[in-house]
C-alpha positions as CSV (number, residue, x, y, z in Angstrom):
1,X,-0.5,0.0,-0.1
2,X,1.6,3.3,-0.9
3,X,1.2,6.3,1.6
4,X,0.5,9.6,1.1
5,X,2.2,12.4,2.8
6,X,-0.3,14.3,4.7
7,X,1.3,17.2,5.4
8,X,4.5,18.8,3.3
9,X,6.9,21.4,4.0
10,X,6.9,23.0,0.5
11,X,9.0,26.1,2.1
12,X,11.5,23.9,3.2
13,X,12.1,22.0,-0.3
14,X,12.2,25.0,-1.4
15,X,14.9,25.5,0.5
16,X,16.5,22.6,0.7
17,X,16.3,22.2,-3.7
18,X,17.9,25.4,-3.6
19,X,21.2,24.6,-1.7
20,X,21.6,21.6,-3.7
21,X,21.3,23.5,-7.0
22,X,24.0,26.4,-5.6
23,X,25.9,23.1,-3.9
24,X,26.4,21.7,-7.3
25,X,27.2,25.6,-8.8
26,X,24.0,24.9,-10.9
27,X,25.4,22.0,-12.6
28,X,23.5,18.5,-11.8
29,X,20.2,18.5,-13.8
30,X,18.4,16.4,-11.6
31,X,19.1,19.1,-9.1
32,X,17.7,21.7,-11.1
33,X,14.8,19.7,-12.1
34,X,14.3,19.2,-8.1
35,X,14.2,22.7,-7.6
36,X,11.8,23.3,-10.8
37,X,9.0,21.2,-8.7
38,X,9.6,22.8,-5.9
39,X,8.8,26.3,-7.1
40,X,5.6,25.0,-8.4
41,X,4.7,23.4,-5.9
42,X,5.6,27.5,-4.1
43,X,3.2,28.6,-6.5
44,X,5.9,29.9,-8.7
45,X,5.1,28.3,-11.8
46,X,7.1,30.5,-14.3
47,X,10.2,30.3,-12.4
48,X,9.6,26.5,-12.3
49,X,9.3,26.5,-16.2
50,X,12.3,28.1,-16.9
51,X,14.4,26.4,-14.2
52,X,13.1,22.9,-16.2
53,X,14.0,24.7,-19.3
54,X,18.1,24.8,-17.6
55,X,18.2,21.3,-16.4
56,X,17.3,19.7,-19.8
57,X,20.3,21.7,-21.7
58,X,22.5,20.9,-18.8
59,X,21.3,17.2,-19.3
60,X,24.3,15.3,-20.7
61,X,22.4,12.0,-22.6
62,X,19.3,11.6,-24.4
63,X,17.4,9.5,-21.9
64,X,17.6,12.0,-19.0
65,X,16.7,14.4,-21.8
66,X,13.8,12.4,-22.9
67,X,12.7,12.3,-19.0
68,X,13.3,16.0,-18.2
69,X,11.4,17.2,-21.2
70,X,8.2,15.1,-20.2
71,X,8.8,16.6,-17.0
72,X,8.6,19.9,-18.1
73,X,5.3,19.5,-20.3
74,X,3.4,18.4,-17.4
75,X,4.9,21.5,-15.8
76,X,3.5,23.4,-18.8
77,X,0.0,21.2,-18.3
78,X,-0.2,21.6,-14.8
79,X,0.3,25.5,-15.3
80,X,-2.1,25.7,-17.8
81,X,-4.8,24.1,-15.3
82,X,-3.6,26.5,-12.9
83,X,-3.8,29.6,-15.3
84,X,-7.4,28.2,-16.1
85,X,-8.9,28.1,-12.7
86,X,-7.3,31.1,-11.2
87,X,-9.2,30.1,-7.5
88,X,-6.5,27.9,-7.2
89,X,-3.9,30.5,-7.0
90,X,-2.5,28.8,-3.4
91,X,0.5,27.1,-3.7
92,X,-0.1,23.2,-5.0
93,X,0.1,22.0,-1.4
94,X,-1.3,24.6,0.7
95,X,-4.1,23.5,2.8
96,X,-7.3,24.4,2.0
97,X,-8.9,27.5,3.7
């Protein structure tokens, strides 16, 4: 049985992902992709897309590029959905009001 996390600390995730990117001098595409996801979860969707583009540029093999491109397309779909539903402007994992 798959367990779901009930409460995610998206601010902490963003801080830790940013530290990983900084530590790697923004040269590790997986860290940059993780940072992009943390940005998205904190409501910074445009920044997330830009970071995912950077991750794709950093990838050094085609398999990784393919996976990162899929991730980017997923983020773009989620971003469009969020734009169509402006009442969902809160971060992705924030508690409901």
